[in-house]
C-alpha atoms as a printed R data frame, in Angstrom:
    type eleno elety resid chain resno       x       y       z
1   ATOM     1    CA   MET     A     1 -38.434  -5.583  74.655
2   ATOM     2    CA   SER     A     2 -36.051  -8.185  76.142
3   ATOM     3    CA   GLY     A     3 -36.663 -11.917  75.971
4   ATOM     4    CA   THR     A     4 -37.409 -12.091  79.684
5   ATOM     5    CA   SER     A     5 -39.911  -9.249  79.452
6   ATOM     6    CA   THR     A     6 -41.513 -10.835  76.401
7   ATOM     7    CA   ASN     A     7 -41.906 -14.166  78.170
8   ATOM     8    CA   ALA     A     8 -43.337 -12.495  81.262
9   ATOM     9    CA   TYR     A     9 -45.818 -10.532  79.162
10  ATOM    10    CA   ALA     A    10 -46.823 -13.671  77.234
11  ATOM    11    CA   ALA     A    11 -47.314 -15.557  80.488
12  ATOM    12    CA   MET     A    12 -49.435 -12.728  81.873
13  ATOM    13    CA   GLN     A    13 -51.595 -12.653  78.738
14  ATOM    14    CA   ALA     A    14 -52.005 -16.440  78.827
15  ATOM    15    CA   GLU     A    15 -53.065 -16.301  82.471
16  ATOM    16    CA   ARG     A    16 -55.517 -13.505  81.702
17  ATOM    17    CA   SER     A    17 -56.997 -15.423  78.757
18  ATOM    18    CA   LYS     A    18 -57.805 -18.296  81.131
19  ATOM    19    CA   ARG     A    19 -59.981 -15.871  83.072
20  ATOM    20    CA   ALA     A    20 -61.850 -14.643  79.984
21  ATOM    21    CA   ARG     A    21 -65.590 -15.343  80.044
22  ATOM    22    CA   MET     A    22 -68.616 -14.507  77.908
23  ATOM    23    CA   LEU     A    23 -71.588 -13.049  79.770
24  ATOM    24    CA   VAL     A    24 -75.045 -13.350  78.220
25  ATOM    25    CA   THR     A    25 -77.428 -10.633  79.397
26  ATOM    26    CA   PRO     A    26 -81.192 -11.182  79.848
27  ATOM    27    CA   GLU     A    27 -81.620  -9.377  76.519
28  ATOM    28    CA   GLY     A    28 -79.543 -12.109  74.828
29  ATOM    29    CA   LEU     A    29 -76.446  -9.967  74.306
30  ATOM    30    CA   SER     A    30 -73.014 -11.597  74.616
31  ATOM    31    CA   LEU     A    31 -70.483  -9.428  76.441
32  ATOM    32    CA   PRO     A    32 -66.861 -10.483  77.025
33  ATOM    33    CA   LEU     A    33 -65.396  -9.964  80.483
34  ATOM    34    CA   THR     A    34 -62.466 -11.105  82.588
35  ATOM    35    CA   VAL     A    35 -62.840 -12.700  86.008
36  ATOM    36    CA   GLY     A    36 -60.765 -10.956  88.669
37  ATOM    37    CA   SER     A    37 -57.642 -12.817  89.748
38  ATOM    38    CA   ARG     A    38 -57.365 -14.329  93.219
39  ATOM    39    CA   GLY     A    39 -54.406 -12.096  94.039
40  ATOM    40    CA   ALA     A    40 -56.297  -8.950  93.043
41  ATOM    41    CA   ARG     A    41 -59.291  -9.977  95.158
42  ATOM    42    CA   ALA     A    42 -57.089 -10.655  98.181
43  ATOM    43    CA   GLY     A    43 -55.345  -7.310  97.707
44  ATOM    44    CA   ALA     A    44 -58.692  -5.500  97.450
45  ATOM    45    CA   LEU     A    45 -59.934  -7.103 100.684
46  ATOM    46    CA   LEU     A    46 -56.734  -6.162 102.525
47  ATOM    47    CA   LEU     A    47 -57.034  -2.564 101.317
48  ATOM    48    CA   ASP     A    48 -60.662  -2.417 102.439
49  ATOM    49    CA   LEU     A    49 -59.750  -3.846 105.862
50  ATOM    50    CA   VAL     A    50 -56.976  -1.276 106.244
51  ATOM    51    CA   ILE     A    51 -59.448   1.505 105.402
52  ATOM    52    CA   LEU     A    52 -62.040   0.074 107.807
53  ATOM    53    CA   VAL     A    53 -59.632  -0.478 110.702
54  ATOM    54    CA   SER     A    54 -57.999   2.938 110.256
55  ATOM    55    CA   SER     A    55 -61.371   4.677 110.192
56  ATOM    56    CA   PHE     A    56 -62.581   2.722 113.212
57  ATOM    57    CA   ILE     A    57 -59.452   3.556 115.233
58  ATOM    58    CA   ALA     A    58 -59.853   7.233 114.342
59  ATOM    59    CA   LEU     A    59 -63.501   7.056 115.421
60  ATOM    60    CA   ILE     A    60 -62.627   5.395 118.740
61  ATOM    61    CA   LEU     A    61 -60.025   8.072 119.426
62  ATOM    62    CA   GLY     A    62 -62.651  10.679 118.640
63  ATOM    63    CA   PHE     A    63 -65.110   9.134 121.107
64  ATOM    64    CA   PHE     A    64 -62.308   8.863 123.656
65  ATOM    65    CA   PHE     A    65 -61.336  12.526 123.423
66  ATOM    66    CA   VAL     A    66 -64.998  13.583 123.487
67  ATOM    67    CA   GLY     A    67 -65.457  11.495 126.628
68  ATOM    68    CA   LEU     A    68 -62.411  13.008 128.325
69  ATOM    69    CA   GLY     A    69 -63.661  16.454 127.485
70  ATOM    70    CA   MET     A    70 -66.919  15.961 129.378
71  ATOM    71    CA   PRO     A    71 -66.936  17.483 132.905
72  ATOM    72    CA   ASP     A    72 -66.464  15.088 135.827
73  ATOM    73    CA   ILE     A    73 -66.473  12.061 133.534
74  ATOM    74    CA   THR     A    74 -63.703  10.357 135.531
75  ATOM    75    CA   SER     A    75 -64.366  11.701 138.995
76  ATOM    76    CA   THR     A    76 -68.049  11.160 139.750
77  ATOM    77    CA   PRO     A    77 -70.283   8.071 139.870
78  ATOM    78    CA   ASN     A    78 -72.590   9.729 137.358
79  ATOM    79    CA   ALA     A    79 -69.893   9.313 134.721
80  ATOM    80    CA   SER     A    80 -70.647   5.614 134.349
81  ATOM    81    CA   PRO     A    81 -73.777   5.995 132.150
82  ATOM    82    CA   VAL     A    82 -71.867   8.415 129.927
83  ATOM    83    CA   VAL     A    83 -69.002   5.994 129.491
84  ATOM    84    CA   GLN     A    84 -71.437   3.157 128.849
85  ATOM    85    CA   GLY     A    85 -73.219   5.271 126.269
86  ATOM    86    CA   ILE     A    86 -69.949   5.916 124.476
87  ATOM    87    CA   LEU     A    87 -69.150   2.197 124.511
88  ATOM    88    CA   VAL     A    88 -72.573   1.421 123.046
89  ATOM    89    CA   LEU     A    89 -71.942   3.961 120.290
90  ATOM    90    CA   VAL     A    90 -68.549   2.398 119.586
91  ATOM    91    CA   ILE     A    91 -70.063  -1.094 119.309
92  ATOM    92    CA   LEU     A    92 -72.914   0.098 117.093
93  ATOM    93    CA   THR     A    93 -70.492   2.044 114.920
94  ATOM    94    CA   PHE     A    94 -68.275  -1.021 114.520
95  ATOM    95    CA   PHE     A    95 -71.240  -3.190 113.532
96  ATOM    96    CA   LEU     A    96 -72.754  -0.668 111.113
97  ATOM    97    CA   SER     A    97 -69.436   0.300 109.551
98  ATOM    98    CA   ARG     A    98 -68.410  -3.301 108.932
99  ATOM    99    CA   TYR     A    99 -71.633  -4.123 107.113
100 ATOM   100    CA   GLY     A   100 -72.473  -0.656 105.854
101 ATOM   101    CA   TYR     A   101 -69.070  -0.141 104.217
102 ATOM   102    CA   PHE     A   102 -69.381  -3.106 101.840
103 ATOM   103    CA   LEU     A   103 -73.119  -2.689 101.276
104 ATOM   104    CA   TRP     A   104 -72.920   1.035 100.539
105 ATOM   105    CA   PHE     A   105 -70.141   0.807  97.980
106 ATOM   106    CA   GLU     A   106 -71.196  -2.443  96.283
107 ATOM   107    CA   LEU     A   107 -74.770  -1.204  95.892
108 ATOM   108    CA   GLY     A   108 -73.476   2.011  94.321
109 ATOM   109    CA   PRO     A   109 -73.249   2.635  90.564
110 ATOM   110    CA   ARG     A   110 -69.658   1.318  90.438
111 ATOM   111    CA   ALA     A   111 -70.531  -1.870  92.396
112 ATOM   112    CA   ALA     A   112 -67.103  -1.782  94.030
113 ATOM   113    CA   THR     A   113 -65.541  -0.855  97.359
114 ATOM   114    CA   PRO     A   114 -62.562   1.550  97.365
115 ATOM   115    CA   GLY     A   115 -60.226  -1.456  97.606
116 ATOM   116    CA   LYS     A   116 -61.774  -3.059  94.527
117 ATOM   117    CA   ARG     A   117 -61.674   0.221  92.612
118 ATOM   118    CA   ILE     A   118 -57.975   0.656  93.378
119 ATOM   119    CA   VAL     A   119 -57.088  -2.769  91.937
120 ATOM   120    CA   GLY     A   120 -59.616  -2.484  89.083
121 ATOM   121    CA   LEU     A   121 -62.414  -4.861  90.133
122 ATOM   122    CA   ARG     A   122 -66.186  -4.721  90.509
123 ATOM   123    CA   VAL     A   123 -69.011  -7.040  91.572
124 ATOM   124    CA   ALA     A   124 -71.453  -8.307  88.930
125 ATOM   125    CA   ALA     A   125 -74.393 -10.684  88.774
126 ATOM   126    CA   ARG     A   126 -73.491 -13.997  87.153
127 ATOM   127    CA   ASP     A   127 -76.811 -14.166  85.296
128 ATOM   128    CA   GLY     A   128 -76.065 -10.914  83.454
129 ATOM   129    CA   GLY     A   129 -78.875  -9.026  85.194
130 ATOM   130    CA   ARG     A   130 -78.776  -6.100  87.586
131 ATOM   131    CA   LEU     A   131 -76.865  -6.499  90.835
132 ATOM   132    CA   THR     A   132 -79.607  -6.483  93.478
133 ATOM   133    CA   ALA     A   133 -79.556  -5.530  97.148
134 ATOM   134    CA   GLU     A   134 -80.384  -9.146  98.057
135 ATOM   135    CA   MET     A   135 -77.260 -10.376  96.254
136 ATOM   136    CA   VAL     A   136 -74.981  -7.838  97.936
137 ATOM   137    CA   ILE     A   137 -76.453  -8.500 101.387
138 ATOM   138    CA   ALA     A   138 -76.132 -12.274 100.961
139 ATOM   139    CA   ARG     A   139 -72.499 -12.198  99.797
140 ATOM   140    CA   ASN     A   140 -71.498  -9.937 102.680
141 ATOM   141    CA   LEU     A   141 -73.385 -11.845 105.386
142 ATOM   142    CA   VAL     A   142 -71.624 -15.031 104.328
143 ATOM   143    CA   ARG     A   143 -68.291 -13.233 104.798
144 ATOM   144    CA   ASP     A   144 -68.946 -13.395 108.543
145 ATOM   145    CA   ILE     A   145 -69.096 -17.187 108.359
146 ATOM   146    CA   GLU     A   146 -66.101 -17.322 106.028
147 ATOM   147    CA   VAL     A   147 -63.684 -14.984 107.771
148 ATOM   148    CA   PHE     A   148 -64.782 -12.796 110.647
149 ATOM   149    CA   VAL     A   149 -66.207 -15.416 113.037
150 ATOM   150    CA   PRO     A   150 -63.256 -17.867 112.964
151 ATOM   151    CA   ALA     A   151 -60.729 -14.998 112.812
152 ATOM   152    CA   PHE     A   152 -62.298 -13.346 115.862
153 ATOM   153    CA   PHE     A   153 -62.205 -16.664 117.713
154 ATOM   154    CA   LEU     A   154 -58.530 -17.171 116.890
155 ATOM   155    CA   LEU     A   155 -57.519 -13.617 117.753
156 ATOM   156    CA   SER     A   156 -59.407 -13.740 121.049
157 ATOM   157    CA   GLY     A   157 -57.444 -16.760 122.278
158 ATOM   158    CA   GLY     A   158 -59.068 -19.575 120.357
159 ATOM   159    CA   GLN     A   159 -55.652 -20.867 119.312
160 ATOM   160    CA   ASP     A   160 -55.134 -22.028 122.922
161 ATOM   161    CA   ALA     A   161 -58.494 -23.747 123.145
162 ATOM   162    CA   GLY     A   162 -57.343 -27.158 121.914
163 ATOM   163    CA   VAL     A   163 -59.780 -28.795 119.512
164 ATOM   164    CA   PHE     A   164 -61.845 -25.610 119.201
165 ATOM   165    CA   GLY     A   165 -58.783 -23.638 118.150
166 ATOM   166    CA   ILE     A   166 -57.827 -26.244 115.557
167 ATOM   167    CA   ALA     A   167 -61.411 -26.345 114.263
168 ATOM   168    CA   ALA     A   168 -61.472 -22.543 113.913
169 ATOM   169    CA   PHE     A   169 -58.152 -22.569 112.051
170 ATOM   170    CA   VAL     A   170 -59.293 -25.351 109.672
171 ATOM   171    CA   TRP     A   171 -62.615 -23.549 109.112
172 ATOM   172    CA   LEU     A   172 -60.795 -20.316 108.238
173 ATOM   173    CA   ALA     A   173 -58.311 -22.099 105.982
174 ATOM   174    CA   ILE     A   174 -61.065 -23.888 104.037
175 ATOM   175    CA   PHE     A   175 -62.921 -20.690 103.209
176 ATOM   176    CA   VAL     A   176 -59.767 -18.685 102.511
177 ATOM   177    CA   LEU     A   177 -58.648 -21.339 100.026
178 ATOM   178    CA   PHE     A   178 -62.136 -21.829  98.572
179 ATOM   179    CA   PRO     A   179 -61.510 -19.549  95.528
180 ATOM   180    CA   PHE     A   180 -58.579 -21.780  94.519
181 ATOM   181    CA   PHE     A   181 -60.887 -24.750  93.979
182 ATOM   182    CA   ASN     A   182 -63.088 -23.245  91.249
183 ATOM   183    CA   LYS     A   183 -62.128 -21.687  87.924
184 ATOM   184    CA   ASP     A   184 -64.008 -18.415  88.506
185 ATOM   185    CA   ALA     A   185 -62.250 -17.690  91.837
186 ATOM   186    CA   LEU     A   186 -65.629 -17.581  93.597
187 ATOM   187    CA   ARG     A   187 -65.811 -17.387  97.358
188 ATOM   188    CA   ALA     A   188 -68.684 -19.083  99.170
189 ATOM   189    CA   GLY     A   189 -70.510 -15.751  99.374
190 ATOM   190    CA   ASP     A   190 -70.420 -15.421  95.584
191 ATOM   191    CA   ILE     A   191 -71.923 -18.870  95.124
192 ATOM   192    CA   VAL     A   192 -74.732 -18.170  97.591
193 ATOM   193    CA   ALA     A   193 -75.486 -14.722  96.151
194 ATOM   194    CA   GLY     A   194 -75.052 -15.545  92.455
195 ATOM   195    CA   THR     A   195 -72.293 -12.969  91.954
196 ATOM   196    CA   TRP     A   196 -68.717 -12.858  90.773
197 ATOM   197    CA   VAL     A   197 -65.938 -10.284  90.784
198 ATOM   198    CA   VAL     A   198 -64.725  -9.144  87.380
199 ATOM   199    CA   GLU     A   199 -62.143  -6.739  86.059
200 ATOM   200    CA   ALA     A   200 -63.419  -3.209  85.471
201 ATOM   201    CA   LYS     A   201 -61.773  -1.432  82.570
202 ATOM   202    CA   ARG     A   202 -60.610   2.077  83.390
203 ATOM   203    CA   ALA     A   203 -60.766   3.411  79.860
204 ATOM   204    CA   LYS     A   204 -62.614   6.700  79.578
205 ATOM   205    CA   LEU     A   205 -65.512   7.062  77.213
206 ATOM   206    CA   LYS     A   206 -64.803   8.813  73.969
207 ATOM   207    CA   GLU     A   207 -65.802  12.459  73.793
208 ATOM   208    CA   ALA     A   208 -68.219  11.659  71.007
209 ATOM   209    CA   MET     A   209 -70.373   9.696  73.443
210 ATOM   210    CA   SER     A   210 -71.152  12.738  75.564
211 ATOM   211    CA   VAL     A   211 -70.858  15.657  73.149
212 ATOM   212    CA   ALA     A   212 -71.826  15.096  69.554
213 ATOM   213    CA   PRO     A   213 -73.908  18.043  68.266
214 ATOM   214    CA   ASP     A   214 -74.164  16.662  64.737
215 ATOM   215    CA   ARG     A   215 -75.484  13.331  65.951
216 ATOM   216    CA   LYS     A   216 -77.863  14.985  68.378
217 ATOM   217    CA   GLU     A   217 -79.331  16.825  65.410
218 ATOM   218    CA   GLN     A   218 -79.575  13.610  63.408
219 ATOM   219    CA   TYR     A   219 -81.094  11.525  66.194
220 ATOM   220    CA   ARG     A   220 -83.717  13.035  68.470
221 ATOM   221    CA   PHE     A   221 -85.359  10.966  71.194
222 ATOM   222    CA   GLY     A   222 -88.519  11.787  73.078
223 ATOM   223    CA   GLU     A   223 -89.488  11.216  76.708
224 ATOM   224    CA   ALA     A   224 -91.351   7.993  75.917
225 ATOM   225    CA   GLU     A   225 -88.372   6.547  74.022
226 ATOM   226    CA   LEU     A   226 -85.849   7.367  76.744
227 ATOM   227    CA   SER     A   227 -88.051   6.257  79.632
228 ATOM   228    CA   VAL     A   228 -87.926   2.580  78.608
229 ATOM   229    CA   TYR     A   229 -84.385   2.101  79.997
230 ATOM   230    CA   GLY     A   230 -82.593   2.813  83.262
231 ATOM   231    CA   GLU     A   231 -79.114   2.941  84.812
232 ATOM   232    CA   HIS     A   232 -78.390  -0.772  84.334
233 ATOM   233    CA   GLU     A   233 -79.111  -0.624  80.606
234 ATOM   234    CA   LEU     A   234 -77.014   2.539  80.352
235 ATOM   235    CA   GLN     A   235 -74.062   0.660  81.882
236 ATOM   236    CA   VAL     A   236 -74.531  -2.260  79.462
237 ATOM   237    CA   LEU     A   237 -74.621   0.166  76.539
238 ATOM   238    CA   GLU     A   238 -71.484   1.860  77.858
239 ATOM   239    CA   SER     A   239 -69.665  -1.488  77.944
240 ATOM   240    CA   VAL     A   240 -70.711  -2.308  74.394
241 ATOM   241    CA   LEU     A   241 -69.483   1.060  73.106
242 ATOM   242    CA   ARG     A   242 -66.164   0.686  74.892
243 ATOM   243    CA   GLN     A   243 -65.552  -2.764  73.438
244 ATOM   244    CA   ASP     A   244 -66.574  -1.601  69.941
245 ATOM   245    CA   ARG     A   245 -67.413  -5.069  68.604
246 ATOM   246    CA   LYS     A   246 -69.466  -4.803  65.408
247 ATOM   247    CA   ASP     A   247 -71.636  -7.837  66.131
248 ATOM   248    CA   ALA     A   248 -72.450  -6.588  69.648
249 ATOM   249    CA   LEU     A   249 -73.147  -3.064  68.343
250 ATOM   250    CA   ARG     A   250 -75.574  -4.497  65.808
251 ATOM   251    CA   GLU     A   251 -77.349  -6.664  68.397
252 ATOM   252    CA   VAL     A   252 -77.766  -3.805  70.847
253 ATOM   253    CA   ALA     A   253 -78.889  -1.359  68.145
254 ATOM   254    CA   GLU     A   254 -81.518  -3.833  66.935
255 ATOM   255    CA   ALA     A   255 -82.707  -4.443  70.499
256 ATOM   256    CA   ILE     A   256 -83.079  -0.712  71.212
257 ATOM   257    CA   THR     A   257 -84.707   0.215  67.896
258 ATOM   258    CA   GLY     A   258 -87.111  -2.694  68.299
259 ATOM   259    CA   LYS     A   259 -87.992  -1.462  71.773
260 ATOM   260    CA   ILE     A   260 -88.612   2.160  70.769
261 ATOM   261    CA   GLY     A   261 -90.108   1.438  67.348
262 ATOM   262    CA   TRP     A   262 -87.304   2.786  65.144
263 ATOM   263    CA   GLN     A   263 -85.719   1.425  61.966
264 ATOM   264    CA   LEU     A   264 -81.976   1.694  61.435
265 ATOM   265    CA   GLY     A   265 -79.858   1.259  58.346
266 ATOM   266    CA   ARG     A   266 -76.915  -1.139  58.438
267 ATOM   267    CA   GLY     A   267 -73.651   0.633  59.196
268 ATOM   268    CA   ASP     A   268 -75.267   3.336  61.337
269 ATOM   269    CA   GLU     A   269 -75.157   1.324  64.563
270 ATOM   270    CA   ARG     A   270 -72.377   3.126  66.401
271 ATOM   271    CA   GLU     A   271 -73.576   6.648  65.582
272 ATOM   272    CA   PHE     A   272 -77.085   5.718  66.678
273 ATOM   273    CA   LEU     A   273 -75.875   4.091  69.916
274 ATOM   274    CA   GLU     A   274 -73.595   7.011  70.773
275 ATOM   275    CA   ALA     A   275 -76.461   9.447  70.286
276 ATOM   276    CA   PHE     A   276 -78.853   7.254  72.292
277 ATOM   277    CA   TYR     A   277 -76.262   6.854  75.054
278 ATOM   278    CA   ALA     A   278 -75.779  10.633  75.331
279 ATOM   279    CA   ALA     A   279 -79.546  11.259  75.327
280 ATOM   280    CA   LEU     A   280 -80.294   8.497  77.844
281 ATOM   281    CA   ARG     A   281 -77.533   9.609  80.192
282 ATOM   282    CA   GLY     A   282 -78.736  13.207  80.056
283 ATOM   283    CA   HIS     A   283 -82.313  12.037  80.644
284 ATOM   284    CA   LEU     A   284 -81.391   9.937  83.702
285 ATOM   285    CA   GLU     A   285 -79.117  12.606  85.167
286 ATOM   286    CA   GLY     A   286 -81.829  15.229  84.713
287 ATOM   287    CA   ASN     A   287 -84.363  13.058  86.517
288 ATOM   288    CA   MET     A   288 -81.949  12.354  89.368
289 ATOM   289    CA   ARG     A   289 -81.592  16.073  89.990
290 ATOM   290    CA   PHE     A   290 -85.315  16.077  90.745
291 ATOM   291    CA   GLY     A   291 -85.115  12.999  92.962
292 ATOM   292    CA   LYS     A   292 -86.329  10.533  90.317
293 ATOM   293    CA   ARG     A   293 -84.158   7.457  89.855
294 ATOM   294    CA   LYS     A   294 -84.702   4.625  87.386
295 ATOM   295    CA   ARG     A   295 -82.382   1.719  88.153
296 ATOM   296    CA   ASP     A   296 -83.384  -0.454  85.198
297 ATOM   297    CA   LYS     A   297 -86.128  -1.026  82.656
298 ATOM   298    CA   PHE     A   298 -88.259  -2.837  85.245
299 ATOM   299    CA   SER     A   299 -88.300   0.104  87.671
C-alpha cells in the first residue's frame, strides 16, 4: 500500500472513530455503533428523492395515458369531472407517497429507506429501545418544516418575493446545515423524535447461527421460553453475535438465562446464544406465517 493510500486510510479510520458511540439498551447492555456521516445521509436523501420523483413522474404519465384513453375525454363537457378526478388522484398520490415512502420503509424491520440501505445506514432510537411509529412519524413530519416547505416556496417563485424569498432561503440553509452543528449529525427531526441515523453493517450472519444441528440437540427451548422475546430483541441478539465481544456475549447470555430460568456455565455463552437465536428466529417466523407478530418483549 502506497504512502498516500496509507494516509488516506488512516484519515478515514480517524474520522470514523470520531463517530463511534456506545449505545446502552434498556436491558443495560452496551453496544458499540457508528453514527452515519453527514455525506452519507445527504447521499441517501438524494437517492430517495430520485426514487420518489421518478416513481411520481411515471405515475403521472400513467394517469395521463389512462385519461387520454377514455372516450370523449377531450371533446365533451362531461370530460371535466373525469379530468378533475384524475388530478385529485395525482395530488393524493403525491401526498401519500411522500409520507408513506419514508414511513413504510423506516417502520420496516430494516428501519431504512432504499437510499439509506444503498449507502449502509439505518434509523435507530437514541435511548436504545425499539424504534416506534411515533418516532418515525415525528422525524418525517419535521422534514416538511426543514426542507419541503421552504424549498417549495423557493421553487414556486419565492426567490423573487423580496424579504419572503430571503427568509425562505435562510430558513432552508439553517436546517440543511443543522447536522453540522452537533457531533451526532442530527437533523431537527432526529432531535424531536429521539432518533439518530447509524451505520448498518452488511456482514452476513454465520451459518452456525441458522443451522447448527448439534447445538439444537444440546439446547432445546420451549414455547414459554421463546415467547418472552420479540423481533427487537432478536435484532439486538443478532448485533451482539456479529460483534462477538466476550463481555457483551456474557451479559446477554446472563440476561436471557435469567429471564427464562436457565443456568449456564462460563465459556458456553456463544453456543447458547447461537442456539437461542436460531430457535427464536424460527419461532417468530413460524408465528408470522400464521399472522401472529411479536415486535418486542412488551407486545
